[in-house]
CHARMM-style PDB file with segment names, atoms N, HN, CA, C and O in Angstrom:
ATOM      1  N   MET     1      22.610 -19.850   9.102  1.00  0.00      PROA
ATOM      2  CA  MET     1      22.385 -19.375   7.761  1.00  0.00      PROA
ATOM      3  C   MET     1      23.477 -19.832   6.805  1.00  0.00      PROA
ATOM      4  O   MET     1      23.247 -19.881   5.597  1.00  0.00      PROA
ATOM      5  N   SER     2      24.636 -20.161   7.303  1.00  0.00      PROA
ATOM      6  HN  SER     2      24.823 -20.122   8.284  1.00  0.00      PROA
ATOM      7  CA  SER     2      25.721 -20.554   6.401  1.00  0.00      PROA
ATOM      8  C   SER     2      25.355 -21.802   5.592  1.00  0.00      PROA
ATOM      9  O   SER     2      25.824 -21.965   4.466  1.00  0.00      PROA
ATOM     10  N   ALA     3      24.538 -22.667   6.146  1.00  0.00      PROA
ATOM     11  HN  ALA     3      24.157 -22.534   7.061  1.00  0.00      PROA
ATOM     12  CA  ALA     3      24.117 -23.862   5.418  1.00  0.00      PROA
ATOM     13  C   ALA     3      23.207 -23.514   4.242  1.00  0.00      PROA
ATOM     14  O   ALA     3      23.058 -24.314   3.319  1.00  0.00      PROA
ATOM     15  N   HSD     4      22.600 -22.331   4.268  1.00  0.00      PROA
ATOM     16  HN  HSD     4      22.721 -21.681   5.018  1.00  0.00      PROA
ATOM     17  CA  HSD     4      21.658 -21.918   3.230  1.00  0.00      PROA
ATOM     18  C   HSD     4      22.211 -20.812   2.342  1.00  0.00      PROA
ATOM     19  O   HSD     4      21.501 -20.342   1.453  1.00  0.00      PROA
ATOM     20  N   GLN     5      23.443 -20.383   2.547  1.00  0.00      PROA
ATOM     21  HN  GLN     5      24.019 -20.765   3.270  1.00  0.00      PROA
ATOM     22  CA  GLN     5      23.957 -19.212   1.838  1.00  0.00      PROA
ATOM     23  C   GLN     5      23.923 -19.366   0.318  1.00  0.00      PROA
ATOM     24  O   GLN     5      23.763 -18.374  -0.394  1.00  0.00      PROA
ATOM     25  N   HSD     6      24.067 -20.568  -0.183  1.00  0.00      PROA
ATOM     26  HN  HSD     6      24.197 -21.374   0.394  1.00  0.00      PROA
ATOM     27  CA  HSD     6      24.050 -20.785  -1.627  1.00  0.00      PROA
ATOM     28  C   HSD     6      22.643 -20.645  -2.233  1.00  0.00      PROA
ATOM     29  O   HSD     6      22.497 -20.595  -3.454  1.00  0.00      PROA
ATOM     30  N   GLU     7      21.622 -20.582  -1.387  1.00  0.00      PROA
ATOM     31  HN  GLU     7      21.741 -20.622  -0.395  1.00  0.00      PROA
ATOM     32  CA  GLU     7      20.242 -20.515  -1.858  1.00  0.00      PROA
ATOM     33  C   GLU     7      19.735 -19.085  -2.019  1.00  0.00      PROA
ATOM     34  O   GLU     7      18.693 -18.856  -2.633  1.00  0.00      PROA
ATOM     35  N   PHE     8      20.472 -18.124  -1.465  1.00  0.00      PROA
ATOM     36  HN  PHE     8      21.319 -18.310  -0.966  1.00  0.00      PROA
ATOM     37  CA  PHE     8      20.018 -16.738  -1.485  1.00  0.00      PROA
ATOM     38  C   PHE     8      20.902 -15.900  -2.396  1.00  0.00      PROA
ATOM     39  O   PHE     8      22.129 -15.933  -2.303  1.00  0.00      PROA
ATOM     40  N   GLU     9      20.253 -15.150  -3.277  1.00  0.00      PROA
ATOM     41  HN  GLU     9      19.256 -15.123  -3.352  1.00  0.00      PROA
ATOM     42  CA  GLU     9      20.996 -14.241  -4.127  1.00  0.00      PROA
ATOM     43  C   GLU     9      21.435 -13.026  -3.320  1.00  0.00      PROA
ATOM     44  O   GLU     9      22.528 -12.497  -3.525  1.00  0.00      PROA
ATOM     45  N   SER    10      20.579 -12.587  -2.403  1.00  0.00      PROA
ATOM     46  HN  SER    10      19.691 -13.016  -2.237  1.00  0.00      PROA
ATOM     47  CA  SER    10      20.924 -11.460  -1.552  1.00  0.00      PROA
ATOM     48  C   SER    10      20.160 -11.559  -0.235  1.00  0.00      PROA
ATOM     49  O   SER    10      19.131 -12.226  -0.130  1.00  0.00      PROA
ATOM     50  N   LEU    11      20.699 -10.877   0.752  1.00  0.00      PROA
ATOM     51  HN  LEU    11      21.535 -10.335   0.667  1.00  0.00      PROA
ATOM     52  CA  LEU    11      20.091 -10.825   2.075  1.00  0.00      PROA
ATOM     53  C   LEU    11      20.205  -9.389   2.547  1.00  0.00      PROA
ATOM     54  O   LEU    11      21.294  -8.815   2.539  1.00  0.00      PROA
ATOM     55  N   THR    12      19.100  -8.812   2.955  1.00  0.00      PROA
ATOM     56  HN  THR    12      18.215  -9.278   2.962  1.00  0.00      PROA
ATOM     57  CA  THR    12      19.097  -7.430   3.411  1.00  0.00      PROA
ATOM     58  C   THR    12      18.584  -7.369   4.840  1.00  0.00      PROA
ATOM     59  O   THR    12      17.500  -7.872   5.137  1.00  0.00      PROA
ATOM     60  N   LEU    13      19.352  -6.761   5.715  1.00  0.00      PROA
ATOM     61  HN  LEU    13      20.233  -6.353   5.474  1.00  0.00      PROA
ATOM     62  CA  LEU    13      18.919  -6.521   7.094  1.00  0.00      PROA
ATOM     63  C   LEU    13      18.437  -5.087   7.179  1.00  0.00      PROA
ATOM     64  O   LEU    13      19.159  -4.152   6.836  1.00  0.00      PROA
ATOM     65  N   ILE    14      17.206  -4.926   7.640  1.00  0.00      PROA
ATOM     66  HN  ILE    14      16.619  -5.686   7.918  1.00  0.00      PROA
ATOM     67  CA  ILE    14      16.619  -3.603   7.753  1.00  0.00      PROA
ATOM     68  C   ILE    14      16.359  -3.328   9.226  1.00  0.00      PROA
ATOM     69  O   ILE    14      15.512  -3.981   9.836  1.00  0.00      PROA
ATOM     70  N   PRO    15      17.080  -2.365   9.809  1.00  0.00      PROA
ATOM     71  CA  PRO    15      16.870  -2.060  11.229  1.00  0.00      PROA
ATOM     72  C   PRO    15      15.432  -1.604  11.481  1.00  0.00      PROA
ATOM     73  O   PRO    15      14.870  -0.815  10.722  1.00  0.00      PROA
ATOM     74  N   GLY    16      14.863  -2.113  12.550  1.00  0.00      PROA
ATOM     75  HN  GLY    16      15.319  -2.755  13.167  1.00  0.00      PROA
ATOM     76  CA  GLY    16      13.518  -1.728  12.933  1.00  0.00      PROA
ATOM     77  C   GLY    16      13.543  -0.954  14.244  1.00  0.00      PROA
ATOM     78  O   GLY    16      14.609  -0.649  14.779  1.00  0.00      PROA
ATOM     79  N   THR    17      12.386  -0.650  14.739  1.00  0.00      PROA
ATOM     80  HN  THR    17      11.521  -0.898  14.304  1.00  0.00      PROA
ATOM     81  CA  THR    17      12.260   0.047  16.016  1.00  0.00      PROA
ATOM     82  C   THR    17      11.351  -0.766  16.924  1.00  0.00      PROA
ATOM     83  O   THR    17      10.611  -1.632  16.457  1.00  0.00      PROA
ATOM     84  N   LYS    18      11.407  -0.494  18.191  1.00  0.00      PROA
ATOM     85  HN  LYS    18      12.008   0.209  18.571  1.00  0.00      PROA
ATOM     86  CA  LYS    18      10.505  -1.089  19.181  1.00  0.00      PROA
ATOM     87  C   LYS    18      10.556  -2.615  19.195  1.00  0.00      PROA
ATOM     88  O   LYS    18       9.535  -3.261  19.432  1.00  0.00      PROA
ATOM     89  N   GLY    19      11.737  -3.202  18.945  1.00  0.00      PROA
ATOM     90  HN  GLY    19      12.566  -2.677  18.753  1.00  0.00      PROA
ATOM     91  CA  GLY    19      11.883  -4.642  19.048  1.00  0.00      PROA
ATOM     92  C   GLY    19      11.325  -5.443  17.893  1.00  0.00      PROA
ATOM     93  O   GLY    19      11.105  -6.647  18.024  1.00  0.00      PROA
ATOM     94  N   ILE    20      11.092  -4.795  16.760  1.00  0.00      PROA
ATOM     95  HN  ILE    20      11.271  -3.817  16.653  1.00  0.00      PROA
ATOM     96  CA  ILE    20      10.563  -5.501  15.590  1.00  0.00      PROA
ATOM     97  C   ILE    20      11.567  -6.543  15.129  1.00  0.00      PROA
ATOM     98  O   ILE    20      12.760  -6.258  15.027  1.00  0.00      PROA
ATOM     99  N   PHE    21      11.088  -7.753  14.848  1.00  0.00      PROA
ATOM    100  HN  PHE    21      10.119  -7.985  14.931  1.00  0.00      PROA
ATOM    101  CA  PHE    21      11.906  -8.809  14.260  1.00  0.00      PROA
ATOM    102  C   PHE    21      11.027  -9.600  13.322  1.00  0.00      PROA
ATOM    103  O   PHE    21      10.290 -10.492  13.742  1.00  0.00      PROA
ATOM    104  N   ASP    22      11.112  -9.267  12.041  1.00  0.00      PROA
ATOM    105  HN  ASP    22      11.711  -8.543  11.699  1.00  0.00      PROA
ATOM    106  CA  ASP    22      10.362  -9.968  11.005  1.00  0.00      PROA
ATOM    107  C   ASP    22      11.349 -10.528   9.997  1.00  0.00      PROA
ATOM    108  O   ASP    22      12.366  -9.902   9.699  1.00  0.00      PROA
ATOM    109  N   VAL    23      11.052 -11.697   9.479  1.00  0.00      PROA
ATOM    110  HN  VAL    23      10.226 -12.205   9.722  1.00  0.00      PROA
ATOM    111  CA  VAL    23      11.848 -12.300   8.419  1.00  0.00      PROA
ATOM    112  C   VAL    23      10.909 -12.515   7.238  1.00  0.00      PROA
ATOM    113  O   VAL    23       9.868 -13.160   7.366  1.00  0.00      PROA
ATOM    114  N   ALA    24      11.290 -11.964   6.084  1.00  0.00      PROA
ATOM    115  HN  ALA    24      12.135 -11.440   5.980  1.00  0.00      PROA
ATOM    116  CA  ALA    24      10.463 -12.078   4.886  1.00  0.00      PROA
ATOM    117  C   ALA    24      11.289 -12.648   3.751  1.00  0.00      PROA
ATOM    118  O   ALA    24      12.484 -12.376   3.635  1.00  0.00      PROA
ATOM    119  N   VAL    25      10.637 -13.440   2.916  1.00  0.00      PROA
ATOM    120  HN  VAL    25       9.667 -13.660   3.010  1.00  0.00      PROA
ATOM    121  CA  VAL    25      11.251 -13.999   1.714  1.00  0.00      PROA
ATOM    122  C   VAL    25      10.393 -13.548   0.544  1.00  0.00      PROA
ATOM    123  O   VAL    25       9.199 -13.842   0.483  1.00  0.00      PROA
ATOM    124  N   ASP    26      11.010 -12.836  -0.375  1.00  0.00      PROA
ATOM    125  HN  ASP    26      11.980 -12.597  -0.325  1.00  0.00      PROA
ATOM    126  CA  ASP    26      10.295 -12.316  -1.547  1.00  0.00      PROA
ATOM    127  C   ASP    26       9.021 -11.565  -1.142  1.00  0.00      PROA
ATOM    128  O   ASP    26       7.987 -11.681  -1.799  1.00  0.00      PROA
ATOM    129  N   GLY    27       9.111 -10.802  -0.061  1.00  0.00      PROA
ATOM    130  HN  GLY    27       9.952 -10.708   0.473  1.00  0.00      PROA
ATOM    131  CA  GLY    27       7.987  -9.993   0.391  1.00  0.00      PROA
ATOM    132  C   GLY    27       6.982 -10.710   1.273  1.00  0.00      PROA
ATOM    133  O   GLY    27       6.073 -10.072   1.804  1.00  0.00      PROA
ATOM    134  N   ASP    28       7.119 -12.018   1.445  1.00  0.00      PROA
ATOM    135  HN  ASP    28       7.857 -12.536   1.014  1.00  0.00      PROA
ATOM    136  CA  ASP    28       6.205 -12.787   2.292  1.00  0.00      PROA
ATOM    137  C   ASP    28       6.841 -13.016   3.654  1.00  0.00      PROA
ATOM    138  O   ASP    28       7.934 -13.575   3.738  1.00  0.00      PROA
ATOM    139  N   VAL    29       6.176 -12.593   4.715  1.00  0.00      PROA
ATOM    140  HN  VAL    29       5.288 -12.138   4.646  1.00  0.00      PROA
ATOM    141  CA  VAL    29       6.699 -12.754   6.068  1.00  0.00      PROA
ATOM    142  C   VAL    29       6.618 -14.226   6.469  1.00  0.00      PROA
ATOM    143  O   VAL    29       5.548 -14.834   6.438  1.00  0.00      PROA
ATOM    144  N   VAL    30       7.773 -14.789   6.847  1.00  0.00      PROA
ATOM    145  HN  VAL    30       8.642 -14.295   6.872  1.00  0.00      PROA
ATOM    146  CA  VAL    30       7.809 -16.188   7.285  1.00  0.00      PROA
ATOM    147  C   VAL    30       7.975 -16.298   8.796  1.00  0.00      PROA
ATOM    148  O   VAL    30       7.710 -17.353   9.372  1.00  0.00      PROA
ATOM    149  N   TRP    31       8.408 -15.227   9.440  1.00  0.00      PROA
ATOM    150  HN  TRP    31       8.624 -14.369   8.972  1.00  0.00      PROA
ATOM    151  CA  TRP    31       8.479 -15.184  10.904  1.00  0.00      PROA
ATOM    152  C   TRP    31       8.261 -13.752  11.353  1.00  0.00      PROA
ATOM    153  O   TRP    31       8.851 -12.832  10.787  1.00  0.00      PROA
ATOM    154  N   SER    32       7.434 -13.551  12.346  1.00  0.00      PROA
ATOM    155  HN  SER    32       6.955 -14.299  12.805  1.00  0.00      PROA
ATOM    156  CA  SER    32       7.190 -12.232  12.916  1.00  0.00      PROA
ATOM    157  C   SER    32       7.117 -12.359  14.431  1.00  0.00      PROA
ATOM    158  O   SER    32       6.288 -13.089  14.974  1.00  0.00      PROA
ATOM    159  N   LYS    33       7.993 -11.640  15.088  1.00  0.00      PROA
ATOM    160  HN  LYS    33       8.667 -11.047  14.647  1.00  0.00      PROA
ATOM    161  CA  LYS    33       7.979 -11.629  16.556  1.00  0.00      PROA
ATOM    162  C   LYS    33       6.629 -11.119  17.069  1.00  0.00      PROA
ATOM    163  O   LYS    33       6.102 -11.635  18.055  1.00  0.00      PROA
ATOM    164  N   ALA    34       6.078 -10.113  16.403  1.00  0.00      PROA
ATOM    165  HN  ALA    34       6.506  -9.694  15.602  1.00  0.00      PROA
ATOM    166  CA  ALA    34       4.787  -9.556  16.835  1.00  0.00      PROA
ATOM    167  C   ALA    34       3.667 -10.588  16.699  1.00  0.00      PROA
ATOM    168  O   ALA    34       2.808 -10.693  17.574  1.00  0.00      PROA
ATOM    169  N   ASP    35       3.677 -11.352  15.598  1.00  0.00      PROA
ATOM    170  HN  ASP    35       4.375 -11.267  14.887  1.00  0.00      PROA
ATOM    171  CA  ASP    35       2.627 -12.362  15.401  1.00  0.00      PROA
ATOM    172  C   ASP    35       2.715 -13.492  16.411  1.00  0.00      PROA
ATOM    173  O   ASP    35       1.691 -14.015  16.851  1.00  0.00      PROA
ATOM    174  N   HSD    36       3.943 -13.878  16.785  1.00  0.00      PROA
ATOM    175  HN  HSD    36       4.775 -13.453  16.427  1.00  0.00      PROA
ATOM    176  CA  HSD    36       4.139 -14.987  17.715  1.00  0.00      PROA
ATOM    177  C   HSD    36       4.169 -14.533  19.179  1.00  0.00      PROA
ATOM    178  O   HSD    36       4.028 -15.350  20.089  1.00  0.00      PROA
ATOM    179  N   GLY    37       4.352 -13.235  19.398  1.00  0.00      PROA
ATOM    180  HN  GLY    37       4.466 -12.572  18.658  1.00  0.00      PROA
ATOM    181  CA  GLY    37       4.389 -12.704  20.751  1.00  0.00      PROA
ATOM    182  C   GLY    37       5.660 -13.038  21.509  1.00  0.00      PROA
ATOM    183  O   GLY    37       5.701 -12.945  22.736  1.00  0.00      PROA
ATOM    184  N   ARG    38       6.699 -13.427  20.778  1.00  0.00      PROA
ATOM    185  HN  ARG    38       6.665 -13.502  19.781  1.00  0.00      PROA
ATOM    186  CA  ARG    38       7.963 -13.793  21.417  1.00  0.00      PROA
ATOM    187  C   ARG    38       9.069 -13.827  20.371  1.00  0.00      PROA
ATOM    188  O   ARG    38       8.810 -13.815  19.168  1.00  0.00      PROA
ATOM    189  N   GLN    39      10.298 -13.869  20.852  1.00  0.00      PROA
ATOM    190  HN  GLN    39      10.509 -13.878  21.829  1.00  0.00      PROA
ATOM    191  CA  GLN    39      11.450 -14.028  19.976  1.00  0.00      PROA
ATOM    192  C   GLN    39      11.517 -15.482  19.505  1.00  0.00      PROA
ATOM    193  O   GLN    39      11.057 -16.385  20.204  1.00  0.00      PROA
ATOM    194  N   ALA    40      12.078 -15.701  18.345  1.00  0.00      PROA
ATOM    195  HN  ALA    40      12.451 -14.967  17.777  1.00  0.00      PROA
ATOM    196  CA  ALA    40      12.204 -17.056  17.797  1.00  0.00      PROA
ATOM    197  C   ALA    40      13.172 -17.887  18.629  1.00  0.00      PROA
ATOM    198  O   ALA    40      14.183 -17.385  19.120  1.00  0.00      PROA
ATOM    199  N   GLU    41      12.846 -19.151  18.776  1.00  0.00      PROA
ATOM    200  HN  GLU    41      12.024 -19.559  18.377  1.00  0.00      PROA
ATOM    201  CA  GLU    41      13.743 -20.105  19.422  1.00  0.00      PROA
ATOM    202  C   GLU    41      14.837 -20.488  18.425  1.00  0.00      PROA
ATOM    203  O   GLU    41      14.641 -20.337  17.219  1.00  0.00      PROA
ATOM    204  N   PRO    42      15.990 -20.983  18.902  1.00  0.00      PROA
ATOM    205  CA  PRO    42      17.044 -21.410  17.980  1.00  0.00      PROA
ATOM    206  C   PRO    42      16.505 -22.411  16.945  1.00  0.00      PROA
ATOM    207  O   PRO    42      15.851 -23.392  17.298  1.00  0.00      PROA
ATOM    208  N   GLY    43      16.787 -22.149  15.684  1.00  0.00      PROA
ATOM    209  HN  GLY    43      17.318 -21.352  15.397  1.00  0.00      PROA
ATOM    210  CA  GLY    43      16.360 -23.019  14.595  1.00  0.00      PROA
ATOM    211  C   GLY    43      14.970 -22.730  14.057  1.00  0.00      PROA
ATOM    212  O   GLY    43      14.607 -23.232  12.993  1.00  0.00      PROA
ATOM    213  N   GLU    44      14.197 -21.945  14.757  1.00  0.00      PROA
ATOM    214  HN  GLU    44      14.492 -21.538  15.622  1.00  0.00      PROA
ATOM    215  CA  GLU    44      12.811 -21.702  14.359  1.00  0.00      PROA
ATOM    216  C   GLU    44      12.705 -20.887  13.065  1.00  0.00      PROA
ATOM    217  O   GLU    44      11.846 -21.162  12.226  1.00  0.00      PROA
ATOM    218  N   VAL    45      13.562 -19.902  12.905  1.00  0.00      PROA
ATOM    219  HN  VAL    45      14.259 -19.678  13.586  1.00  0.00      PROA
ATOM    220  CA  VAL    45      13.534 -19.097  11.682  1.00  0.00      PROA
ATOM    221  C   VAL    45      13.979 -19.945  10.492  1.00  0.00      PROA
ATOM    222  O   VAL    45      13.378 -19.873   9.420  1.00  0.00      PROA
ATOM    223  N   LEU    46      15.016 -20.738  10.674  1.00  0.00      PROA
ATOM    224  HN  LEU    46      15.505 -20.796  11.544  1.00  0.00      PROA
ATOM    225  CA  LEU    46      15.462 -21.617   9.586  1.00  0.00      PROA
ATOM    226  C   LEU    46      14.368 -22.613   9.201  1.00  0.00      PROA
ATOM    227  O   LEU    46      14.187 -22.905   8.019  1.00  0.00      PROA
ATOM    228  N   ALA    47      13.647 -23.130  10.175  1.00  0.00      PROA
ATOM    229  HN  ALA    47      13.794 -22.893  11.135  1.00  0.00      PROA
ATOM    230  CA  ALA    47      12.536 -24.035   9.882  1.00  0.00      PROA
ATOM    231  C   ALA    47      11.442 -23.303   9.100  1.00  0.00      PROA
ATOM    232  O   ALA    47      10.847 -23.872   8.185  1.00  0.00      PROA
ATOM    233  N   ALA    48      11.178 -22.048   9.456  1.00  0.00      PROA
ATOM    234  HN  ALA    48      11.661 -21.585  10.200  1.00  0.00      PROA
ATOM    235  CA  ALA    48      10.184 -21.249   8.739  1.00  0.00      PROA
ATOM    236  C   ALA    48      10.644 -21.000   7.305  1.00  0.00      PROA
ATOM    237  O   ALA    48       9.832 -21.015   6.380  1.00  0.00      PROA
ATOM    238  N   LEU    49      11.936 -20.774   7.121  1.00  0.00      PROA
ATOM    239  HN  LEU    49      12.595 -20.762   7.872  1.00  0.00      PROA
ATOM    240  CA  LEU    49      12.472 -20.584   5.764  1.00  0.00      PROA
ATOM    241  C   LEU    49      12.314 -21.859   4.950  1.00  0.00      PROA
ATOM    242  O   LEU    49      11.933 -21.809   3.780  1.00  0.00      PROA
ATOM    243  N   ASP    50      12.605 -23.001   5.565  1.00  0.00      PROA
ATOM    244  HN  ASP    50      12.914 -23.041   6.515  1.00  0.00      PROA
ATOM    245  CA  ASP    50      12.450 -24.281   4.879  1.00  0.00      PROA
ATOM    246  C   ASP    50      10.990 -24.506   4.468  1.00  0.00      PROA
ATOM    247  O   ASP    50      10.719 -24.973   3.362  1.00  0.00      PROA
ATOM    248  N   THR    51      10.067 -24.178   5.350  1.00  0.00      PROA
ATOM    249  HN  THR    51      10.287 -23.799   6.249  1.00  0.00      PROA
ATOM    250  CA  THR    51       8.643 -24.325   5.062  1.00  0.00      PROA
ATOM    251  C   THR    51       8.221 -23.392   3.926  1.00  0.00      PROA
ATOM    252  O   THR    51       7.431 -23.780   3.065  1.00  0.00      PROA
ATOM    253  N   ALA    52       8.738 -22.185   3.923  1.00  0.00      PROA
ATOM    254  HN  ALA    52       9.380 -21.871   4.622  1.00  0.00      PROA
ATOM    255  CA  ALA    52       8.383 -21.212   2.892  1.00  0.00      PROA
ATOM    256  C   ALA    52       8.878 -21.651   1.515  1.00  0.00      PROA
ATOM    257  O   ALA    52       8.248 -21.343   0.503  1.00  0.00      PROA
ATOM    258  N   ARG    53       9.980 -22.354   1.473  1.00  0.00      PROA
ATOM    259  HN  ARG    53      10.492 -22.604   2.295  1.00  0.00      PROA
ATOM    260  CA  ARG    53      10.544 -22.790   0.190  1.00  0.00      PROA
ATOM    261  C   ARG    53       9.843 -24.019  -0.360  1.00  0.00      PROA
ATOM    262  O   ARG    53       9.941 -24.294  -1.556  1.00  0.00      PROA
ATOM    263  N   SER    54       9.145 -24.759   0.474  1.00  0.00      PROA
ATOM    264  HN  SER    54       9.066 -24.536   1.446  1.00  0.00      PROA
ATOM    265  CA  SER    54       8.517 -26.001  -0.021  1.00  0.00      PROA
ATOM    266  C   SER    54       7.090 -25.788  -0.460  1.00  0.00      PROA
ATOM    267  OT1 SER    54       6.431 -26.732  -0.898  1.00  0.00      PROA
TER     268      SER     54
END
């Protein structure tokens, strides 16, 4: 994330329950552990962020 820190005005971590891991940008989910049925691989969330911005 340090490579992208200049692109975000703020970042909020919201603790979940039952293993929830979702990443949202401006309210749009770009990665969801529940949707994929697994934890993200290294770099996968950053790739999803890049896709969401384009």
